[in-house]
Every structure is written in structure tokens, then in C-alpha cells.
C-alpha positions as CSV (number, residue, x, y, z in Angstrom):
1,M,256.2,172.2,-8.5
2,S,253.2,171.3,-10.6
3,T,251.8,169.4,-7.6
4,F,252.0,172.4,-5.5
5,N,250.3,174.5,-8.1
6,N,247.5,172.0,-8.4
7,F,247.1,172.2,-4.6
8,V,247.0,176.0,-4.7
9,N,244.4,175.9,-7.5
10,L,242.3,173.4,-5.6
11,F,242.5,175.4,-2.4
12,I,241.4,178.6,-4.2
13,D,238.5,176.7,-5.9
14,V,237.4,175.3,-2.5
15,W,237.7,178.8,-1.0
16,N,235.6,180.4,-3.7
17,N,233.0,177.6,-3.8
18,G,233.5,175.9,-0.5
19,L,230.0,175.8,1.0
20,L,227.0,175.5,-1.3
21,G,228.9,177.6,-3.9
22,I,229.4,180.5,-1.5
23,N,232.8,182.2,-1.3
24,I,234.3,181.4,2.2
25,S,235.8,184.9,2.5
26,Q,232.3,186.4,1.9
27,L,230.8,183.9,4.4
28,T,233.5,184.8,7.0
29,I,232.9,188.5,6.6
30,G,229.1,187.9,6.8
31,L,229.5,185.9,10.0
32,L,231.8,188.7,11.4
33,I,229.1,191.3,10.6
34,I,226.4,189.3,12.4
35,L,228.7,188.8,15.4
36,L,229.5,192.5,15.5
37,F,225.9,193.5,15.5
38,Y,225.1,190.8,18.1
39,V,227.8,192.2,20.4
40,L,226.7,195.8,19.9
41,R,223.0,195.0,20.4
42,S,223.1,195.8,24.2
43,F,225.0,199.1,23.6
44,F,222.5,200.0,20.9
45,A,219.5,199.3,23.1
46,K,221.0,201.2,26.0
47,F,221.9,204.2,23.9
48,I,218.4,204.5,22.4
49,I,216.7,203.9,25.8
50,N,218.9,206.5,27.5
51,R,218.1,209.1,24.9
52,L,214.4,208.3,25.2
53,H,214.6,208.5,29.0
54,K,215.9,212.1,28.7
55,I,213.0,213.0,26.5
56,V,210.2,211.4,28.6
57,K,211.5,213.0,31.8
58,K,210.0,216.3,30.5
59,T,206.5,214.7,30.4
60,K,204.1,214.2,33.3
61,T,202.4,211.0,32.1
62,D,203.6,207.5,33.1
63,I,202.7,205.9,29.8
64,D,205.9,206.9,28.0
65,D,207.9,205.5,30.9
66,A,206.1,202.2,30.6
67,V,206.8,202.2,26.8
68,I,210.5,202.6,27.3
69,Q,210.6,199.7,29.8
70,V,208.9,197.2,27.6
71,I,210.7,198.0,24.2
72,E,214.1,197.1,25.5
73,G,213.8,193.5,24.4
74,P,212.7,194.2,20.8
75,L,215.4,196.9,20.6
76,K,218.1,194.4,21.5
77,F,216.7,192.1,18.8
78,L,216.7,194.8,16.1
79,P,220.5,195.0,15.6
80,V,220.6,191.3,15.0
81,V,217.9,191.7,12.3
82,I,219.8,194.5,10.7
83,G,223.1,192.7,11.0
84,F,221.7,189.5,9.4
85,F,220.2,191.6,6.5
86,I,223.5,193.4,5.9
87,A,225.5,190.2,6.1
88,T,223.2,188.3,3.7
89,S,223.2,191.3,1.3
90,Y,227.0,191.2,1.1
91,I,227.2,187.5,0.3
92,D,226.5,186.2,-3.2
93,F,224.0,183.4,-2.9
94,S,222.6,181.1,-5.6
95,D,219.0,181.7,-6.7
96,D,217.6,179.0,-4.5
97,L,219.5,180.2,-1.5
98,N,218.5,183.8,-2.2
99,T,214.8,182.8,-1.9
100,L,215.6,181.1,1.4
101,I,217.6,184.1,2.8
102,E,214.8,186.5,1.8
103,K,212.3,184.4,3.7
104,L,214.6,184.4,6.7
105,N,214.9,188.2,6.6
106,R,211.2,188.6,6.3
107,T,210.7,186.2,9.2
108,F,213.1,188.1,11.5
109,I,211.4,191.4,10.6
110,T,207.9,189.9,11.2
111,I,209.0,188.6,14.6
112,F,210.4,192.0,15.5
113,I,207.2,193.8,14.6
114,F,204.9,191.4,16.4
115,W,207.2,191.3,19.4
116,L,207.1,195.1,19.6
117,L,203.3,195.0,19.3
118,H,203.1,192.4,22.1
119,Q,205.2,194.5,24.4
120,L,203.3,197.7,23.7
121,I,200.1,196.0,25.1
122,V,201.5,196.7,28.5
123,P,201.5,200.5,28.2
124,F,198.2,200.2,26.3
125,S,196.8,198.7,29.6
126,F,196.9,202.2,31.1
127,F,194.0,203.3,28.8
128,I,192.0,200.1,29.5
129,K,192.4,200.3,33.2
130,R,190.5,203.6,33.2
131,F,187.4,201.5,32.5
132,E,187.9,199.3,35.6
133,G,184.9,200.9,37.2
134,K,182.7,199.7,34.4
135,L,184.4,196.5,33.2
136,T,185.9,195.2,36.6
137,A,189.6,194.6,37.1
138,A,189.3,190.9,36.2
139,L,187.7,191.7,32.9
140,V,190.5,194.2,32.1
141,D,193.1,191.6,33.0
142,W,191.4,189.1,30.7
143,T,191.2,191.6,27.9
144,L,195.0,192.3,28.1
145,R,195.8,188.6,28.2
146,S,193.5,188.0,25.2
147,L,195.2,190.8,23.3
148,K,198.6,189.3,24.0
149,I,197.5,185.8,22.9
150,L,195.9,187.3,19.7
151,V,199.2,189.0,18.8
152,I,201.1,185.8,19.2
153,I,198.6,183.9,17.1
154,L,198.8,186.5,14.3
155,A,202.6,186.4,14.4
156,I,202.5,182.6,14.0
157,I,200.1,182.9,11.1
158,A,202.2,185.6,9.4
159,V,205.4,183.5,9.7
160,L,203.6,180.4,8.4
161,E,202.3,182.3,5.4
162,L,205.8,183.5,4.6
163,W,207.0,180.0,4.4
164,G,204.1,179.0,2.2
165,I,202.2,177.0,4.8
166,K,198.5,177.4,4.4
167,V,196.7,178.2,7.6
168,G,193.2,177.4,6.5
169,P,193.6,173.6,6.5
170,I,195.4,173.8,9.8
171,I,192.5,175.7,11.3
172,A,190.1,173.2,10.0
173,G,192.1,170.4,11.4
174,L,192.3,172.2,14.7
175,G,188.5,172.6,14.6
176,L,188.0,168.8,14.4
177,F,190.7,168.3,17.1
178,G,188.9,170.9,19.2
179,V,185.6,168.9,19.0
180,A,187.4,165.8,20.2
181,V,189.1,167.7,23.0
182,A,185.8,169.4,24.0
183,L,184.2,166.0,24.5
184,G,186.9,165.0,26.9
185,A,187.4,168.4,28.6
186,Q,183.9,169.4,29.4
187,D,184.9,170.5,32.9
188,L,187.5,172.9,31.5
189,F,185.0,174.6,29.2
190,K,182.4,174.6,32.0
191,N,184.9,176.5,34.2
192,L,185.8,178.8,31.4
193,I,182.2,179.8,30.6
194,S,181.4,180.2,34.3
195,G,184.5,182.5,34.7
196,I,183.3,184.6,31.8
197,L,179.8,184.9,33.4
198,I,181.3,185.8,36.7
199,I,183.2,188.7,35.1
200,T,180.4,190.0,32.8
201,E,177.7,189.7,35.4
202,R,180.0,191.2,38.1
203,R,178.9,188.8,40.8
204,F,182.1,189.7,42.6
205,T,185.4,191.3,41.9
206,I,189.0,191.0,43.2
207,G,189.1,192.2,46.8
208,D,185.5,191.3,47.6
209,V,184.7,189.3,50.7
210,I,182.5,186.4,49.7
211,K,181.2,183.1,51.0
212,V,180.6,180.1,48.7
213,S,178.3,177.6,50.4
214,G,180.2,174.5,51.3
215,E,183.4,175.7,49.7
216,A,185.2,178.7,51.2
217,E,184.8,182.1,52.8
218,G,187.3,184.9,52.4
219,I,188.8,187.6,50.1
220,V,188.9,187.1,46.3
221,E,192.5,187.4,45.2
222,Q,192.3,186.2,41.6
223,I,189.7,185.3,39.0
224,G,191.3,183.0,36.5
225,F,190.1,181.1,33.4
226,R,189.6,177.9,35.3
227,S,189.3,178.7,38.9
228,T,189.1,181.6,41.5
229,L,191.5,182.0,44.3
230,I,190.0,182.9,47.7
231,R,192.2,183.8,50.7
232,Q,190.4,182.6,53.8
233,F,190.6,184.5,57.1
234,D,193.0,181.9,58.5
235,S,195.4,182.9,55.6
236,N,194.8,179.6,53.7
237,L,194.4,179.9,50.0
238,V,191.5,178.0,48.5
239,M,191.2,177.4,44.7
240,V,187.5,177.1,43.8
241,P,186.5,175.8,40.3
242,N,184.5,178.5,38.5
243,F,181.5,176.2,37.8
244,K,181.0,176.0,41.6
245,F,179.7,179.6,41.5
246,S,176.9,178.6,39.3
247,E,175.9,175.6,41.3
248,Q,176.4,177.0,44.8
249,S,174.9,180.1,46.4
250,V,177.4,183.0,46.8
251,T,177.2,185.7,49.4
252,N,179.0,188.9,48.7
253,F,179.6,190.6,52.0
254,T,181.4,193.6,50.4
255,R,178.3,194.8,48.6
256,R,176.1,195.1,51.7
257,K,175.3,198.6,52.8
258,H,175.1,198.0,56.5
259,R,175.8,195.5,59.2
260,R,172.9,194.2,61.3
261,I,172.7,193.9,65.1
262,R,169.9,191.6,66.3
263,W,169.7,190.8,70.0
264,L,167.0,189.3,72.2
265,I,167.5,190.8,75.7
266,G,166.0,188.7,78.5
267,L,164.5,190.7,81.3
268,E,163.3,189.2,84.6
269,Y,159.6,188.4,85.0
270,K,159.5,190.7,88.0
271,T,160.2,193.7,85.8
272,S,157.2,196.0,85.8
273,I,155.4,197.4,82.7
274,I,156.7,200.9,83.4
275,Q,160.3,199.6,83.7
276,M,160.0,197.7,80.4
277,K,158.6,200.7,78.6
278,N,161.3,203.0,79.9
279,I,164.0,200.6,78.9
280,R,162.5,200.1,75.5
281,N,162.1,203.9,74.9
282,Q,165.6,204.8,76.1
283,I,167.3,202.1,74.0
284,K,165.5,203.2,70.9
285,E,166.1,206.9,71.6
286,F,169.9,206.2,71.9
287,I,170.0,204.3,68.6
288,L,168.0,207.0,66.8
289,K,170.3,209.8,68.0
290,D,173.6,208.1,67.5
291,K,175.2,208.8,64.0
292,D,176.8,205.4,63.9
293,F,173.5,203.7,63.2
294,A,171.5,203.8,60.0
295,N,168.3,205.2,61.4
296,D,166.5,207.5,58.9
297,G,163.7,205.0,58.6
298,T,163.4,205.1,54.8
299,N,163.4,201.4,54.4
300,Y,163.8,198.1,56.3
301,F,167.6,198.2,56.2
302,R,167.8,201.7,57.7
303,S,165.2,201.3,60.5
304,C,165.6,200.2,64.1
305,Y,163.2,198.1,66.1
306,V,163.0,197.8,69.9
307,R,159.9,195.9,71.0
308,I,158.8,193.3,73.5
309,D,159.1,190.1,71.5
310,S,158.1,187.1,73.5
311,F,157.7,185.4,76.8
312,S,160.2,182.6,77.2
313,E,160.6,180.1,80.0
314,S,162.6,182.3,82.3
315,S,162.6,185.8,80.8
316,I,160.6,188.5,79.0
317,D,162.5,188.9,75.7
318,M,162.9,192.3,74.2
319,L,164.0,192.5,70.5
320,V,166.7,195.0,69.6
321,Q,167.4,195.2,65.9
322,C,169.4,198.0,64.2
323,F,171.9,198.5,61.4
324,V,175.4,199.9,61.7
325,D,176.1,202.6,59.1
326,D,179.7,201.2,58.4
327,I,180.5,197.8,57.0
328,D,184.1,197.8,58.3
329,W,184.5,194.9,60.7
330,D,186.5,196.8,63.3
331,K,184.1,199.7,63.3
332,F,181.2,197.3,63.6
333,L,182.6,195.7,66.7
334,E,183.2,199.1,68.2
335,V,179.6,200.3,67.7
336,K,178.3,196.9,68.8
337,E,180.3,197.1,72.1
338,K,179.1,200.7,72.6
339,L,175.4,199.6,72.2
340,A,175.9,196.6,74.6
341,I,177.4,198.9,77.3
342,K,174.6,201.4,76.8
343,I,171.8,198.8,77.1
344,K,173.3,197.5,80.4
345,E,173.5,201.1,81.8
346,I,169.8,201.7,80.8
347,V,168.6,198.5,82.4
348,E,170.5,199.2,85.6
349,E,169.3,202.8,85.7
350,N,165.7,201.6,85.6
351,S,166.4,199.1,88.4
352,G,165.9,196.2,86.1
353,A,167.9,193.0,85.7
354,F,168.8,190.5,83.0
355,A,167.3,187.1,83.4
356,F,169.2,183.9,83.1
357,P,167.9,180.3,82.7
358,S,166.5,179.1,86.0
359,Q,164.2,176.5,87.4
360,S,162.0,176.5,90.5
361,V,161.6,173.2,92.4
362,Y,158.6,172.8,94.8
363,L,158.8,170.1,97.5
364,E,155.6,168.8,99.1
365,S,155.5,167.4,102.7
366,L,155.2,163.7,103.0
367,P,152.0,162.1,104.6
368,N,152.2,161.2,108.3
369,D,151.2,157.5,107.7
370,I,154.2,156.7,105.6
371,P,156.7,154.7,107.7
372,E,160.2,155.9,108.1
373,V,162.8,154.0,106.1
374,F,165.5,152.4,108.3
375,V,169.0,153.1,107.1
376,P,171.5,150.8,108.7
377,P,174.6,152.6,110.0
378,K,177.8,152.4,108.1
379,K,180.4,150.0,109.6
């Protein structure tokens, strides 16, 4: 009987001080509390979000809808934080363990706060995007990314400070490490600086049609930290390193105001002066009266020129230069076709004709004293 009593006493002692001096019953209840809050976290988040949805339906702005969508993750984490705090408050820990548990509670709360701030950057982007006209879409995108990275860095620093880890020496060490990395990653920093210059100087923006000499020609789809993605007109995607834009010439077709038409029309040499003048005047008159052409004559890019240009080997060349008032490619082709048809009509109405490359060959008669060459018949 005494042996059984000793076993019971030993069991009770182990139960009371079984794990680091913690009562196992308290530990079990604490684990059950954490498990309960973990199971209820999805219901808690859905309950809060559903109630918020009913509230924001009454508003007209989209910002509150975006807020509700992004806070679902932190809201699911909040019951776990609360459950861990309640469970650890119920259990009697030693002084050393109390310090550790307090740090854990502070760490979880810190993570929740910075996670929430990180998610709220998304609805905050609605305010920043209002300045896309001044800052460009790429710069807005970079600003949002930088804010997210900044929040993550601040969260890491805050957690490290909670655990007594000094950040200053780490930053100093990272500075020395950064110098070493910079020496071996010059291309990376060159691309990064070039990307920043592209955005701040607004050389081009997302959606612009550009041509990089010797690299690519197409539509800008993305301006990244290291490279820029250009979708060529054959649908191929070209990744151009950002430093190329500082070394190569870049043509931004989107920023032009007009599209130019420049033709040399070859007329036959038998065309009379009166015919040439009539053709010239009628072509210019058509361009000046048509609203599809930029023709107010205020500057070079809004003026048309129809003049006799040169005498080539087989034609009298007439220069026709004008600017279409629309930069859309399809519209440009339409106006260009209309002008070509009209020029042909004008030339034909004036009984003129277009010249084409030709050569005249003159044969002189042979002298009578040259003997005829005998050609033997074929067998």
C-alpha cells in the first residue's frame, strides 16, 4: 500500500511540476485555449468582415472596400495573439519564463501591428495614384513597393529590439558588407540608378511606344528596378537592362504630336510647266483644306510643302511633305491612302503621268566598208 501511495505522490508531483516547473493541468488548459482561438480565427475574421461589409455598402468610395479585403489576414492572426496572451496569463510561470513569455506576447502584437500597416498600404495607393499624372505610374508603383519594404524593415528592427539585439552594429556591419557587394555588383547598381533616372526624368512611361537603338522597338509594359520590359510588335517580350537607356538613343513615338508623310512624286519629263503647276497647286490645296492634316502653318511640324524638288535621271521629282493630325497608326494609314488616291486623280485629271525608271538606247548604222561576218550554219 505504501508503494502505491508513493507512486501517487510522485505522479502528483510530476503533474504539478512536470515541465519546467509548470503545472501540467494549467499547461493543458493553456494549450486548449490557444487551440480554441486558432479554430475560431476564421469565424472571427469572417464575422468582423461581414459586419464591415454591411457598413461600407452605404458609402460610395472604393477605398473602404479595399481596406476590408486586405485586413482579412491580420484579422485571422489577431485571435491567435489574443488566445496566446490569455493562455499564458492563466499559466503560472517562473520569473525567467515570465520574461520570455512577455517578449513573445510583445513580438506577436508587434507582428500584428506591422502586418496591418503593410496591408493598409494597398488602399493607401488610391491616394497616391491620383498623382500619376505628375509622378508617372512607374514612380507610383516604386513608391508603394518602397513603403512596403520600409514597413517590413521597421518590423524586423522592432522585433530585434524587443529581444535585446542591437540594430546599430548590424547596420554598420551591413554597411561594410554593402561596400563589398557594391564592388562586385556594379551592373546592378548601374541599372538601379538608371531606372530611377528614367522615372524621375519621365523619358517614357508604361504604355509608351519606344525604340531603343540596337535593342528593341515596342510597347513598354513594365519599368523595374533592374530592367524594363518591352513588348515588340511581333508579341515577343524583350528585357532591356536599364543602363542601356543611358548609353543608347531612345525614340519615344508616343510623345510625337503628328505623323509625317514625305513623298517624292516622279513626273514624266514631257510634263509641261502648266501641268506641273496645276498638279502642285491642286495637291497643296487639297492638303490645306482637309481637316485630317496639320496645316495651320504655325511651325514646321504643322506646315505642308508641295514643290518641284529635283531632276532625276528619268523623272521630274515633286516633293510632297505634310503631317497627319492624328498619331494613331490605323488613322495614319487611312489618311495616307486617301492622299495617295487624291494625288493620282489630280495627275490623271491634268493629263500627266508618273515616270518610272527607263533607259534609251541609240543604235548607229555600221560603215559600208566593214565586211560581213560569216556565220556557219548549224548542223
